[in-house]
N, C-alpha and C positions, 0 to 999 in steps of 0.2 A: 655707354662708353664715353659719352660727352663729359661726364663728371668723374671719369675713372681716375682715382688718385694713386699714382704710382710711387711718387717720391715719399709720400707720407707713410707708405707701407714698406719702407726700405728694410726694416728689421725682418719682415717676413721673407723677402727675397734673399737677404743675407743668410737667414736660417736654412732655407731650402738648399742653397748652394753649399753652405757649411756642412750640412748633414751628409750630402753625397760625397763631398771631399773627405770628410772625417771617416766615413765608412770605407772608402777606398784605401786610405792610408792606414786604417786600423787593420784591414785585411793584409796589407803589406807588412805591418808590424807582426801580425800573427805568423806569417810565413817566415819572417826573419827569426822569430823565437824558435820555430821548428827547424831551423837551419835549411830552409827552402829558399829558392830564388824569390825575391819580393815581387818581381815582374816577370812576365813570360818573355824573356829576351830572345830575340832571333839570333841566328848564327852570325849576323853582322856584329853584334855586341857581345854575345856570349862565347863566340868562337865556334868554328864548325868547318865543314868541307863544302867545296863547290866543284861540281863536275860539269864539264862542257862536252857533250857527246853528239855524235851525228849517227842517226839511225838510217839504214838502207831503206827500210819500209817507208819511213816518213818521206824520204826524198823521192822515192818512186811514186808515192801517193800524190806528192805535190806536182810531179810531172804530168800525172794523169788528170788531176782536177784543179791544178793551180790557177787555171783561168776562171774558176768559179770560187771566189773568196768565201762565200757562205758555206758551200759544201766542204771546202778545206778546213774552215774553222770548226765545223761540226766534227770532222774526222780528227782534228787536233785535240778537241775536247775529249773524245773517246780515248785517244792515245794517251793523254795525260792521266786519265782515269786508270788506264792499264798500268802505267808506271807506278801510280799510287798503290795499286793492288800488289805489285812486286815489292814495294818498299814496306808494306804493312807488316809482314812477318819480322822485319828488322826493327819495328817500332818507329818508323820514319814516315808514316803515311801523311803526316801534316807538313812535310817538307815543301819548300817553295819550288815550283816547277814552271818554267817558262820556255816558250818556243820563239826563237828570234826570227827576224825576217829572212835570215839565211838558212832557216830550217835546222838550226842548231838547238839542242835541248840543254837548258841550263838547270841543274838540280842543286839546290842548296839544302844541306842536311845539318843536323847536329853533329858534334864531333864524333867521328868513328875511327877505328884503327885501320891501318893499311890492309890487314887481312879481311876485315869486315867490308871495306870498300871494294876489295877484289871480289868477294862473294856477291855483293850487290850487282856488280857489273856482269858477273856470270849469270845471275838470275835474270837480269834484263835481257841478256843475249838469248837465254833459253826461252823466254816468253815472247820477246819482240823481234828477234832476228839479229843479224850481225850489226855491230856498232863500231864506231871509230872514236877513240878517246882523243879529244882535241886538247883538253886542259884539265888538270886537277889541282886545285888550290886548297890550302889549309889556313884558316884564320885563327891564330892563337889567342889566348886570353889577353896577352899584352896589347895586341893590335885591337882586340875588341874593346878593351878599356880605353884605349886612345880614341877610338871612334865615339864611344859614349861621352867622353870628356869634350870632344869637339862639338858634338851635337848639343850638349848642355850650353856650351859657350855661345854657339850660334843662336840658340833660343834667347839667352840673356841679352846678347848684343842686339837682336831684333827688337826685343821689348824696350830696351833703353833708347834705341834709335826712334822707335815709334813715339815714345813719350817725348823725346826731344823735338820731334817734328810737330806734334800736336801743340806743345808748349810754345814753339815759335810761331806756328800758324794761328793759334788762338791765344790762350793765356795759360799760365802754369796750372791753375786749378783744373782746366780742361785736360791737361796732360796727366794729372793725377788720376782723373776718372778713366782716361784711356788706358793707363798703365794697370789700374785695378782690373779693368775688363780683360786685358791681355793676360795678366797673371791668373785671373779666374779661369779663363779658357784653358790655359796650360795645365793648371792643377786639376781641373775637372776632367780633362782628357786622360791624364795620368791615373786618376782615381777610377775612371770608367775602364781603362785598360786593366787595372788591378781587379775590379769587380767581375768583368766579363772574360778575364784571362786572355785578352787580346795580345797578339804577338807584337812586341816592341822592337822594331828594326829601323833601318834607314828610311824605308817607305813610310813608317809611322811618323818619323820626324818630318819628312816631306809633307805629309798630310797635315801635321800640326802647324807647320809654318804657313801652309795654304789657308788653314782655318784662321790663324791670327791675322793674316792679311785681309781676309773676308770680313772678319769681325771689326777690325779697325776702320774699314771702309764704311760699314754701316754706322759705326759710332760717329765718324766725321760728318755724315749726312745729318744726324740728329743734332750734333753740336753746332753745325753751321746754322741750322734753324734756330737753335737757342740763342746764338749770338745775334742773329737778325732781330729776334723778338725783344731781346734786351735793349738793342740799339733803338728800336722803335719806341719802347717804353721811356728811354732816357730822352729821346727827341721830343716826346710829348710832354716832357718836364713834369712827370708825376712818378711817385714811387712805384715799386714793383715788388712782388713776392716771387723769389726765385723758384720755389717749388711749383707755383702756379704756372710760371713760364715753361719750366721743364715738362710739366704734364701736358701743356698745350702743344709744345714742340714735338713731343713724342707722338701725340695723337695725330698731328699734322703729317708726320712722316710714316705713320703706321701702315697706310695703304701701300706705299712704296716698299716698305720692309716686307710686308706679307707677300706681295707679288714677286719680289726678288727671291725670297727664301723658297717660295712654292715652286718656282721654275727650277731652282737648284736641286731641291728635294726630289722632284719628278725625274730629273736626269739621273741622279745618284741612285734612286730606287730602281730605275730601269737597268742601270749597270749592275746593281746588286743582284737583281733577279736573273739577268741574262748575260752578264759579263764573264761568267765562268769562275772557277775556284781561285784562279790567280789574282783576279781583281776584287774578289769578295771582301777580304779583310780591309784592303785599302779604301774601298767605297764605304764600308761600314763605319770606318773611322771618320771619313769626310762627312758622312750623313749625320752622325752624332755630333761632330764638331760644328757643323753648320747650324744645327738647332741650338747648341750651347752658345755659339757666337752671337746668334740673334737674341737669345735670352740675356746675355751679358750686356749687349748694346742698349737694351731697353731697361733692364732691371738693375744693373750693376753700375754701369758707367755714369748715368745721370745722378743717382743718389750719392755716389762717392764724390762726384764733382760738386754737388750741392754742399756737402760737408766741408770740402776744401775751400769753397767760395766764401762760406761764412767766416772762415778763419783769416780772411784777407784783412 
């Protein structure tokens, strides 16, 4: 690893990322040709129904074992599974189901008619006992489109702000590398969502923004070492090869990068395995994004920065 040449193999790293991104967008294009949704949009973006219910059984169970969080969490997991069983005949078994701290059950489904919604509530009552309807909301296509547009604008604004900060904190060529890594992560996560049919909703956007923040932090650590090494070379009053300095800087920060990503991956893997169905999709996105962000910090940001540096 001492002579590991990362910058010199930039075309390989670009090709790997390009193939994954191309595959994802190709699948989106094929779905569009078939008049199918290009992405698996959640009810937040595609429109749908949200029911907030209170179940007598759940409240009684909380009074009995609420002092034991682990036991109540186990019972809550079984309860959510029972709700999914009820929703399955309606084709809504993949709906988002959450239990709030007030023991209110929040069910987000795809768009259903009022009659179908009433049948769902009847089936829930027949299977799980009396319920109290606290709230029923409908997110229409117009509101879903507005949420999509706002989410896209947020991602664009964050990317531009990150580039501006890096350009101010370092130099413009560093900002170009950071922006390339940020766009790489965003496009890669959208492609992975297309490939693995991951639900894209507000939670996905929140995970994506978290990933961008994590990735840029890792990139800053590497760029800070690059700047120090360039400064040392200039102080010594001898020429330097930027690719060599980038390779050295990446190797010097690699231990820190591996340790950081390993701890994050362990936590996310534990949540993915034991966090329940509600957290599974969110943790899966964070896990893939953490790996993608680490990859872009090492293999994308540096090579792009080197290309921009040469054009100064």
